[in-house]
C-alpha positions in Angstrom: -21.8 50.5 -76.1 -20.7 49.5 -73.4 -22.8 46.2 -73.0 -25.5 45.0 -75.0 -29.2 43.6 -74.2 -32.8 43.9 -76.2 -33.3 47.4 -74.9 -30.1 49.0 -75.7 -30.0 47.5 -79.0 -33.3 48.6 -79.6 -32.9 52.0 -78.0 -29.5 52.3 -80.4 -31.1 50.9 -83.2 -33.7 53.8 -83.2 -31.3 56.8 -82.2 -29.5 55.5 -86.2 -33.5 55.6 -87.5 -33.7 59.0 -86.5 -30.5 60.6 -87.2 -30.7 59.1 -90.7 -34.2 61.0 -91.0 -33.0 64.0 -89.9 -30.3 63.9 -92.3 -32.6 62.7 -95.1 -35.0 66.0 -94.2 -31.6 68.2 -94.4 -31.6 67.0 -97.9 -28.0 65.8 -96.7 -28.5 62.1 -98.4 -28.4 61.2 -101.9 -31.5 59.5 -103.1 -29.4 56.4 -103.7 -28.0 56.2 -99.9 -31.1 56.9 -98.8 -33.0 53.9 -100.9 -29.7 51.5 -99.3 -29.8 52.7 -96.0 -33.3 52.0 -95.9 -33.4 48.3 -97.2 -30.3 47.5 -94.9 -32.7 49.2 -92.0 -35.1 46.5 -93.1 -32.4 43.9 -92.6 -31.4 45.1 -89.7 -34.9 44.8 -88.6 -35.3 41.4 -89.0 -31.8 40.4 -87.6 -32.3 41.9 -84.5 -35.9 40.3 -84.3 -34.6 36.8 -84.7 -31.0 37.6 -82.7 -33.4 38.6 -79.5 -35.6 34.9 -80.1 -31.8 33.5 -80.1 -30.7 35.2 -77.3 -34.0 34.7 -75.3 -34.0 31.8 -73.0 -37.1 29.6 -73.1 -38.7 27.6 -70.6 -41.9 26.5 -69.3 -43.5 29.6 -69.1 -43.1 31.0 -72.6 -42.5 27.8 -74.4 -43.6 24.2 -74.8 -40.4 23.1 -73.2 -41.4 21.2 -69.9 -40.0 22.0 -66.5 -37.8 18.9 -66.2 -35.1 20.5 -69.3 -35.4 23.7 -67.8 -32.8 25.3 -65.3 -34.6 25.9 -62.4 -38.5 24.0 -62.4 -39.3 25.6 -59.0 -39.7 29.1 -60.8 -42.4 27.7 -63.2 -44.4 26.0 -60.4 -48.0 26.7 -60.5 -49.0 29.4 -58.2 -50.5 28.8 -54.9 -54.6 27.6 -55.2 -54.1 27.4 -58.7 -53.9 23.4 -58.7 -56.8 21.8 -59.1 -56.9 17.9 -56.6 -58.4 16.3 -60.5 -61.2 13.2 -59.8 -61.7 12.3 -56.9 -61.8 8.2 -56.1 -65.3 6.7 -55.4 -64.5 4.9 -52.0 -67.6 2.7 -52.9 -65.7 0.7 -55.6 -63.0 -0.2 -52.7 -64.1 -3.7 -52.4 -60.8 -5.8 -53.4 -60.4 -6.3 -49.8 -62.0 -7.5 -46.6 -62.0 -5.4 -43.6 -62.0 -6.6 -39.9 -62.9 -3.8 -37.4 -63.3 -4.8 -34.0 -64.2 -2.1 -30.8 -63.2 -2.6 -27.5 -63.7 -0.1 -24.7 -61.2 1.1 -21.6 -63.4 0.5 -18.8 -63.1 3.6 -15.5 -63.4 1.6 -12.7 -61.4 3.7 -9.7 -61.0 7.1 -9.7 -57.4 8.0 -10.0 -57.3 10.8 -7.6 -59.5 9.5 -4.6 -59.2 5.8 -5.0 -63.6 5.8 -5.0 -65.0 2.8 -6.7 -66.4 3.7 -9.9 -67.7 0.3 -11.7 -71.0 1.5 -11.2 -70.8 4.8 -12.0 -72.5 6.1 -15.3 -70.2 7.1 -18.1 -70.5 11.1 -18.6 -68.5 10.9 -22.0 -65.7 9.4 -24.1 -62.9 9.5 -26.1 -62.2 7.5 -29.4 -58.8 6.3 -30.7 -58.3 4.1 -33.9 -55.2 2.7 -35.3 -55.4 0.9 -39.1 -52.9 -2.0 -39.5 -51.9 -4.3 -42.5 -52.0 -8.3 -41.9 -51.0 -9.9 -45.0 -52.8 -13.2 -45.5 -51.7 -15.4 -48.5 -55.1 -17.5 -49.3 -54.3 -20.9 -50.8 -57.4 -22.9 -52.2 -56.9 -26.5 -53.4 -59.4 -28.5 -55.1 -59.4 -32.5 -55.1 -61.3 -33.7 -57.9 -63.2 -36.9 -57.1 -62.3 -39.8 -59.1 -64.6 -42.4 -59.6 -64.6 -46.0 -61.8 -68.5 -46.9 -63.0 -69.2 -50.4 -61.6 -71.5 -50.9 -65.3 -68.9 -49.8 -68.0 -65.7 -49.3 -65.6 -64.9 -45.9 -67.0 -63.5 -43.5 -64.7 -65.1 -40.1 -64.2 -63.2 -37.3 -62.5 -65.0 -34.3 -60.6 -64.9 -30.7 -62.5 -62.2 -28.1 -61.8 -63.5 -24.4 -61.7 -62.9 -22.7 -65.0 -60.8 -20.2 -63.9 -57.9 -23.3 -62.6 -56.7 -24.6 -65.9 -53.6 -26.2 -64.6 -52.1 -27.8 -61.6 -50.8 -24.6 -60.3 -51.9 -21.3 -60.6 -51.8 -17.6 -59.4 -55.4 -15.5 -58.6 -56.9 -12.6 -60.1 -55.5 -10.5 -56.9 -52.2 -11.3 -57.1 -52.3 -11.0 -61.1 -54.4 -7.7 -60.5 -51.6 -6.5 -57.8 -48.3 -7.1 -60.1 -50.1 -5.4 -63.1 -50.8 -2.3 -61.3 -47.1 -2.1 -60.1 -45.5 -2.9 -63.9 -48.2 -0.8 -65.4 -49.7 1.9 -63.3 -47.0 2.3 -60.6 -44.4 1.4 -63.6 -41.7 -0.8 -61.2 -39.1 -2.4 -62.8 -39.7 -6.4 -63.9 -36.9 -7.8 -61.2 -38.3 -5.3 -58.3 -42.1 -6.1 -58.9 -40.7 -9.8 -58.7 -39.0 -8.8 -55.6 -42.3 -7.5 -54.0 -44.4 -10.6 -54.4 -41.8 -13.2 -53.2 -42.2 -10.7 -49.8 -45.7 -11.4 -49.7 -46.5 -14.5 -50.8 -43.2 -16.5 -50.7 -42.8 -17.9 -53.7 -41.1 -16.5 -57.4 -43.0 -15.4 -60.7 -40.7 -15.5 -63.3 -40.8 -12.4 -65.3 -41.6 -14.5 -68.4 -45.1 -14.8 -66.6 -45.5 -11.3 -65.7 -45.0 -10.3 -68.9 -47.5 -13.4 -70.3 -49.9 -11.5 -67.7 -49.4 -8.3 -69.7 -50.2 -9.3 -72.8 -53.4 -11.1 -71.2 -54.7 -7.9 -69.8 -53.5 -6.4 -73.4 -55.3 -8.9 -75.4 -58.4 -8.8 -73.3 -58.8 -5.0 -73.3 -59.2 -5.3 -77.0 -63.1 -5.1 -77.3 -63.1 -2.3 -74.3 -60.4 -0.4 -76.9 -63.0 -0.5 -79.9 -65.9 0.7 -77.2 -64.0 3.4 -76.4 -63.3 4.5 -80.1 -67.0 4.2 -80.5 -67.9 6.2 -77.4 -65.1 9.1 -78.6 -66.6 9.5 -81.9 -69.8 10.3 -80.8 -69.1 13.4 -78.0 -69.1 16.9 -79.5 -65.1 17.5 -78.4 -62.3 15.5 -78.3 -58.7 16.7 -76.9 -55.7 15.2 -79.1 -51.8 15.1 -78.7 -49.2 13.3 -79.6 -45.3 12.4 -78.0 -42.8 11.1 -78.9 -41.7 7.1 -77.5 -38.1 5.1 -78.0 -39.3 1.3 -78.5 -36.8 -0.8 -79.9 -34.4 2.3 -80.3 -36.3 4.0 -82.8 -39.0 7.0 -82.3 -42.2 6.1 -82.3 -45.1 8.1 -81.6 -48.0 7.8 -78.9 -51.2 9.5 -80.1 -53.8 10.5 -76.8 -57.5 11.1 -77.8 -59.3 12.0 -74.5 -63.3 13.1 -74.1 -65.5 13.3 -71.4 -63.9 10.0 -68.9 -62.3 8.1 -71.9 -59.1 8.0 -72.6 -57.5 6.5 -75.6 -53.8 6.2 -76.4 -52.1 4.1 -79.8 -48.6 4.2 -80.6 -48.0 4.3 -84.3 -44.4 4.7 -85.9 -45.5 8.0 -87.5 -46.4 11.3 -85.8 -48.5 12.6 -89.0 -51.4 12.2 -90.8 -50.5 8.6 -91.9 -51.2 7.7 -88.2 -54.1 9.2 -87.9 -55.6 7.5 -91.0 -54.5 4.1 -89.8 -56.5 5.0 -86.2 -59.5 6.0 -87.7 -60.7 8.2 -85.3 -60.3 11.9 -86.9 -61.5 10.7 -90.5 -64.4 9.7 -89.1 -65.1 12.2 -86.5 -67.1 15.5 -87.4 -66.9 17.6 -84.1 -63.9 19.9 -82.2 -60.6 18.5 -81.8 -58.4 20.5 -79.6 -54.8 20.4 -80.7 -51.7 22.5 -80.6 -51.8 23.4 -84.2 -50.0 20.5 -85.6 -50.5 20.9 -89.7 -51.8 17.1 -89.8 -54.8 17.8 -87.7 -55.5 21.4 -89.7 -55.4 19.0 -92.8 -58.7 17.2 -91.7 -61.6 20.3 -92.5 -64.4 18.3 -92.2 -64.2 19.1 -88.6 -64.0 21.7 -86.4 -60.5 22.9 -84.8 -59.5 25.2 -81.3 -56.2 25.9 -80.7 -54.6 25.3 -77.0 -54.8 28.6 -75.6 -52.2 27.5 -73.1 -49.6 27.2 -76.2 -50.4 30.7 -77.9 -50.4 32.5 -74.5 -46.5 30.8 -73.8 -45.6 31.7 -77.1 -46.9 35.1 -76.9 -44.6 35.6 -73.7 -41.5 34.4 -75.5 -42.4 37.0 -78.6 -43.1 39.7 -75.5 -39.5 38.6 -73.4 -37.6 38.0 -76.6 -38.8 41.5 -78.6 -41.5 43.1 -76.3 -43.9 43.8 -79.0 -46.9 45.5 -77.8 -49.1 43.6 -80.1 -48.1 40.1 -78.5 -48.9 42.0 -74.7 -52.2 42.9 -76.2 -53.0 39.5 -77.6 -51.9 37.9 -74.2 -54.1 40.1 -72.1 -57.2 39.6 -74.5 -57.4 35.6 -74.6 -56.4 35.8 -71.2 -59.3 38.2 -69.9 -62.2 36.7 -72.4 -60.9 33.0 -71.1 -62.0 34.5 -67.2 -64.8 35.9 -68.8 -66.1 32.5 -70.5 -65.4 30.4 -67.3 -67.6 32.9 -65.2 -70.8 32.6 -67.2 -73.4 29.8 -66.5 -73.7 29.2 -70.2 -69.7 28.5 -70.7 -69.9 31.2 -74.0 -70.1 34.8 -75.2 -73.6 36.4 -77.0 -73.2 37.0 -80.5 -73.0 41.4 -79.8 -69.8 40.3 -77.3 -67.7 37.9 -79.8 -68.3 40.5 -82.3 -66.0 42.9 -79.9 -63.8 40.5 -78.8 -63.2 39.6 -82.8 -62.9 43.3 -84.0 -60.3 44.0 -81.0 -58.4 40.4 -81.8 -58.3 41.9 -85.4 -57.3 45.9 -84.5 -54.4 44.0 -82.8 -52.9 41.9 -85.6 -53.2 44.8 -87.6 -51.3 47.2 -85.3 -48.9 43.9 -84.8 -48.0 43.8 -89.0 -47.0 47.6 -88.7 -45.0 46.7 -85.6 -42.7 44.2 -86.7 -40.3 44.5 -89.2 -41.6 43.7 -92.9 -41.4 39.8 -94.1 -38.4 40.4 -97.2 -40.2 39.6 -100.6 -39.5 36.3 -102.3 -37.5 37.5 -105.2 -37.6 35.7 -108.8 -36.5 32.2 -109.2 -35.6 31.9 -105.3 -36.4 28.2 -103.8 -37.3 27.5 -100.5 -39.2 29.0 -98.0 -38.8 32.3 -96.7 -36.8 32.9 -93.1 -39.3 34.4 -90.6 -39.0 34.8 -86.9 -40.9 33.1 -84.5 -42.9 36.4 -83.7 -44.1 36.8 -87.7 -44.8 32.9 -87.7 -47.0 33.6 -84.7 -48.9 36.6 -86.0 -49.3 34.7 -89.3 -50.7 31.6 -87.4 -53.1 33.9 -85.2 -54.5 35.9 -88.2 -54.9 32.3 -90.6 -57.0 30.6 -87.7 -58.7 33.3 -85.9 -62.0 31.2 -85.5 -60.0 28.2 -84.3 -58.3 30.3 -81.5 -61.5 32.0 -80.2 -63.9 29.0 -80.5 -63.7 28.6 -77.1 -65.8 31.8 -76.6 -68.5 30.6 -79.1 -69.2 27.1 -78.4 -69.5 26.0 -74.9 -67.9 22.3 -75.2 -64.8 23.6 -76.3 -62.3 24.5 -73.7 -59.7 27.4 -74.0 -56.5 24.4 -73.3 -55.8 21.1 -74.6 -54.4 20.8 -70.8 -56.5 17.3 -70.8 -54.5 15.5 -73.5 -51.4 16.8 -71.9 -52.2 15.7 -68.5 -53.1 11.9 -70.1 -50.0 11.8 -71.9 -47.4 12.8 -68.8 -46.9 9.7 -67.4 -46.1 8.4 -70.5 -43.2 10.4 -70.4 -42.5 9.7 -67.1 -42.7 5.7 -67.7 -39.6 6.3 -70.5 -37.6 8.6 -68.1 -37.7 5.5 -65.5 -37.1 2.5 -67.7 -35.4 4.5 -71.0 -37.6 2.3 -73.9 -39.4 -0.4 -74.8 -37.8 -3.3 -76.3 -40.8 -5.1 -78.0 -43.5 -3.1 -80.2 -46.5 -5.4 -78.9 -45.7 -4.1 -74.9 -45.4 -0.7 -75.9 -48.8 -1.2 -77.5 -50.2 -2.7 -74.1 -48.7 -0.1 -71.8 -51.2 2.0 -74.1 -53.8 0.4 -74.1 -53.8 -1.1 -70.2 -53.3 2.6 -69.1 -56.0 4.5 -71.3 -58.4 1.8 -69.6 -57.0 2.4 -66.1 -56.9 6.8 -66.6 -60.4 5.7 -67.7 -61.7 4.1 -65.2 -59.9 6.3 -62.7 -61.5 9.3 -64.0 -65.2 7.3 -62.8 -63.7 6.9 -59.6 -62.9 3.4 -59.3 -59.9 1.6 -57.6 -57.2 0.3 -60.2 -57.0 -3.1 -58.6 -60.5 -3.7 -58.9 -60.5 -2.2 -62.3 -57.8 -4.7 -63.8 -59.8 -7.7 -61.7 -62.9 -7.0 -63.5 -61.1 -7.3 -66.7 -58.7 -10.4 -65.8 -62.5 -12.1 -64.4 -64.1 -11.6 -67.6 -66.9 -9.3 -66.0 -66.6 -6.1 -68.0 -69.0 -4.8 -70.1 -68.7 -3.4 -73.1 -69.1 0.0 -71.9 -66.3 -0.1 -69.4 
C-alpha cells in the first residue's frame, strides 16, 4: 500500500480474509493452518480496532476533552442559534445603587430658516436623547457618641454605637460586597482588587483584611449551605459531577450537586465514594442522579441513575471516526432522534408503546454491534488482570449493562438527556484555576466553593450578586436563601 489510513487498512484486511476464504473453499489450506490463520485474523481484528482508535485524534466533539485542550477551538463552537442565553437577571433586584434621573428640554424659540418667533407656537413632536454616566461617591459616616457624667453618682455614660461599627474605623457592606465580587465572582487577583478599591475610595485595604472578608462571608453562609443540602434531598433529580482542583500543590476534587435553582459545590481530597460519603448527599438521596457513568455513583443502588447523553454521543462519534462501526452511527442517531422527540412532547416523555419500540431498536443495534466488532479474547486459566479491550468494546458493554440509565430520560419527565447543568456549574472553577494556578490554602478553596455556590444560586434566581453578598453581610439572609 502506498499509504495507510483507516479505509485502506480495512479494505486490505478484508481482501486478505476473502482470499483466505477462497483458498479454504478450494481445500488448498490444511485444517491446522486454517485454525492458526483464523486465530491470527481475530487478533489482527482487535489490533486494527485499537490502532484506529489510537490514530484518531480526540477533540471536543468526540470526547470529553475541553476545547482549550484541542488544536482548533473555533471548529467546535456551537452552531448558530443553539446556545441559550441562560437565566435572565431580575432588574427589580438592583437596589444597591441610587439613581438620580433628571429631565431637561431643548426649547425652540426661533425658526432656523426664516427667523420667525416660535416661543408661543405649540409643540407638534419631540425627540429624546439619553446619557447615562457614573459619578463615584465615597460616603463617610461619623458617629460621635456623647459622654456624660452623672451628677448623682459621678459615673460616666457613653452613647451606644451602631452594631455595624464595632471599632474606630470600618468599611461598609457596599465596599465589602464590591471587593468580594471582584475576588470571587470576577476572579481578580488580590493585588489588582486592592488597586481598584484604592482608585475608588483613596484608601488601601490590606490583603489580610480582604482575605478576612472572604472567610467571614464563608462562615456566614454555613447555614445557607445546610438549607441547600436539605433542598437538594427533596428534589426528584440531581445533576452531579466532579473536577480536579489544585490545592496546596496537590490535586483535590470539587464535587457539584445541582437541582432546580440551587447549586452546591464541595471540595474534598478524594474523587470517589469516600468523598460522597463525607458530603452525605447521595447516601441519603432516593431520587435520580444524572452523571457521566463514574463508577462511584453507580455503586449506590438505592437511587435511580441517568447517564449523560452528551458524553455518550461524543464517545459514539469517536467510535465512528476511528473504526467506522455502523452500530455506533445507528445508536447515535437513535439517541438524537429520541431526545428530539421527547423535547417536543408537552409531557416530556414517551408513552409505553413508543418506549417499547425504542427499547427494541436499541437492543437490536447492540446485537448487530456485537457481530460487527472483533470478538474479545477469552481469559486463559490462571491469567490475572483485566482483559485488554478497545474503547468501542467498553462503550458497547456500558450501553448494554446500563440500558435503563441510558434511556431513562424517555420515561421520566424530570430526567434530562444531558448532564450539562452540572458541567456548566463547574466551568468557572476551571477558569479560576487557569487564572490563579491553584489555591495555597484548603480553607480558601472551601470558601471559594461555598461562596460561588451561593452566587450561582442567586444568579439563577435573577438576583444581583452585589445585593446577594450585602444580604449575607448584613445578616438578613433567610434560611431559604
